[in-house]
C-alpha positions in Angstrom: -0.2 -9.1 -1.1 -0.7 -10.3 1.8 -0.1 -13.7 1.0 3.0 -13.2 -0.1 4.2 -11.6 3.0 2.1 -14.7 5.0 4.1 -17.5 2.6 7.5 -15.6 2.9 7.6 -14.6 -1.1 9.5 -11.3 -0.7 10.3 -11.0 -4.4 7.4 -11.5 -6.0 5.3 -9.5 -2.4 8.2 -6.8 -4.1 7.6 -6.7 -7.5 3.2 -6.3 -5.8 4.4 -3.2 -3.9 6.8 -1.4 -6.4 3.3 -2.0 -8.7 0.9 -0.9 -6.3 3.0 2.1 -6.1 3.4 2.7 -10.5 -0.4 2.6 -9.8 -1.2 5.1 -7.5 1.5 7.8 -8.5 -1.3 6.9 -12.4 -4.3 7.6 -10.4 -3.5 9.9 -7.6 -5.9 12.4 -9.5 -8.2 11.1 -9.2 -7.4 9.7 -5.9 -7.3 13.2 -4.8 -10.2 14.2 -6.1 -12.6 11.2 -4.2 -11.1 11.5 -1.2 -9.3 14.0 1.4 -5.6 15.2 2.0 -5.3 12.8 4.6 -6.8 9.7 2.6 -4.0 10.0 -0.7 -1.0 10.7 1.8 -1.6 8.4 4.4 -1.8 5.5 0.9 1.1 6.9 -0.2 3.4 6.5 3.6 2.1 3.0 3.4 3.4 2.5 0.3 6.5 3.7 1.0 7.0 2.5 4.4 5.5 -1.2 2.9 8.0 -0.8 0.6 10.9 -0.9 2.8 9.0 -3.7 5.3 9.3 -6.1 2.2 12.9 -4.1 1.9 13.9 -5.7 5.8 12.1 -8.8 4.9 9.8 -7.6 7.6 6.5 -9.5 7.9 4.3 -7.8 10.6 5.2 -4.2 9.0 4.3 -5.4 6.1 0.9 -7.1 6.9 0.1 -4.3 9.2 0.9 -1.8 6.1 -1.1 -3.1 3.3 -3.9 -3.3 6.2 -3.3 0.7 6.4 -3.1 0.6 2.7 -6.5 -1.2 2.2 -8.1 0.9 5.0 -7.1 4.3 2.7 -8.2 2.6 -0.6 -11.9 1.5 0.5 -12.3 4.9 2.8 -14.0 7.7 -0.3 -16.0 4.8 -1.1 -17.5 3.3 2.1 -17.8 7.0 4.3 
């Protein structure tokens, strides 16, 4: 997704963000088991912020949200 944002491929980035949101919704219960409330709620919040950043075509915010999403996904596994 970060590469799509860098290349300003907003339609593809939007689809990736939507797919990520659906994947999170489908597997939220697993993340709740592995992580803390802060982690899965933060992940949800940053996915939503990413979707807004992409809609607004805000490259810098989209990149920040992508980095935070990556952090929240990796954190339960690399503590």
